[in-house]
Residue, then its C-alpha position, 0 to 999 in steps of 0.5 A: m593562530f595556526r600554531v596556537a590551535l595545533k598546540n591546543l589540539i596536541a595538549h588535549k588529545i582525547r578531547s580533540l579525538g572525541l570532537i573529530i569522532t562526534v563530527v564524523l558520526g553526526v555527518s554520517f547520520v545526516v547523510g545516511t538519513y537522506v540516503l534512506t529517505d530518498t531510497v524509500s521515496n524512489v521505491f514507492n514512486g516506482i511501484f505506484t508509477d508502474v501499477y497505476a500506469g493505466v489510470d488517467v484520472n482519479v475522481r476524489h472528494s475535496s480536502e480542506l487539508a489538501l491531504d490524500a489521507a483526509r479525502p472522504p470517498v465519493p458517492a458510487a452513484l457518480l460512476g454512471q455520470i463519469e462514464g458519460v463524460h466525453g473521452v472516458g473509455h472506462a470507469e470503475g469504483n474502487v475501495f482501499g483502506p486499512g483494517v483487514e488483517i490476515i491470520n494464519a493457521n496458528g492464529d498469528r497475524v501475517g506480515n510485519p506487525q508494524a506495517p498496515a493491513f489493507g483491504t481493497v477491490w480487484a478491478d474488472d478492467a486490467a488497465l485499472t487494477p494494480f494487481i497481477l494474478r500469480m495463482g488461482a482466480v480473482p474474487v467473484a463471490a461474496d466470501d472470496v478473497a485473494i491475498d498478496a504473494q508475500s502473505f500467501e508464502s509466509g502464511n503457508f496457505v493453500l489455494g481453496e482453503r478457508i482463511m481467517l481475516v480480522t476486519p473492522h466488523g470482527p473475525e470472518e472466514f473467506n475462501l482463498v481463491g487467488v494470489a496476487g502481486f502488487g505490480r511486480a512486487s510481492n506486496l505493498a512495501g511490507a503491507t498485507i493486502s486482501i482483495f475482495t469483490l466491490d460489494t464485500a470490500q464496501t461492507l467490510l470497510d464501511r464504504v457501502g454506496q461509496v467509492r473512489l473512481d478510477q478511469h482511463r481515456r477512450c482510445 
């Protein structure tokens, strides 16, 4: 049978070569896909492990689909109740969601057009914030914003200038007060980030009276 198979391969050289190439390419694509997905997963896991190292508990709403994306926020009034629980060192309300695009001086959207544009809050407790201030100051006024370092660089912005953001409520101007890193990274894996005070973020992202609660243990 080996001789018959060998003769058949020799007699059909082009077909045999095509079969070999097809098998090699198919295996290569499968291996490459696994390597890529594992690499991306490890990058995201590493980033979120580092930046949320100080958060011990997230208080979240239940989800019928058991998916984080399907979880609605919780009432902000729960904050006082959570802080009263024995063992809680500090708790803060947070807002995080897509829909806040950063616009440069040319009127173009900053960042990868295929990547999301997030809006969020800078936590008062350094242990509960994933951001590291690289330049400027944290947002304190209603029209203050800090943006990720990659967006700041690619958009050629200057601290103290007024910049345009496109929010779910339409375009609005904000005072650029700070530049932040997402942990050690310059942005969130390609996504742009705009950081506001809690009240402003709740208004822009339609989360008035609603938050996600982060907390850490009492030392």
